[in-house]
C-alpha positions, 0 to 999 in steps of 0.5 A: 930880440934885437942886438941893442948895442948896433943900435944907430944912435940918433941926434934930436931924439932925448930924454928928458929927467923929472922929479930927481931925488936921492934914488929914483926920476921919472924919464920920459922920451920923444915917440919913436915914431916923431924921428924915424916915422917909424912905430916903437913894438917895444923902448928898454930903457938904460940906466949906467954907472959913469964908466959904462957898465950897465945897472937895470935894463927896462922893458916898457911897451911900444904905446908908453913913454915913460917910466920911473927909475928907482933904486939909485944910490943917493950923490951918484952920477948915471947915465941913461938912454932909450933904445927904439925897437920898431916892427921889423926889430931894428933897434934906434938909441936916444942920446944920453944924458947925465944925471947926478942925484940929489943928496938924500939917505937911500930910501 
């Protein structure tokens, strides 16, 4: 597996957040091919604390460009990003988004 920490950051490759609740959200991104003309073998979604501690990494097949992130804490800030790994193992990284979950009870 590629070392995602050596990923090339891609300006203009952003993630979108939908249906944000107190404990989850829908994460969506543009396919890697539209940004660097390389198809992704797979994607890795990353959710970190604001301090930078990795909380979750999820592998998503290269033909899928969204997932639902679950198990978050209400009223908490997170940093969210996506890595795309191409057919030769080169990792690319989206810009990070900072989100704050809504108030409420943990579901």
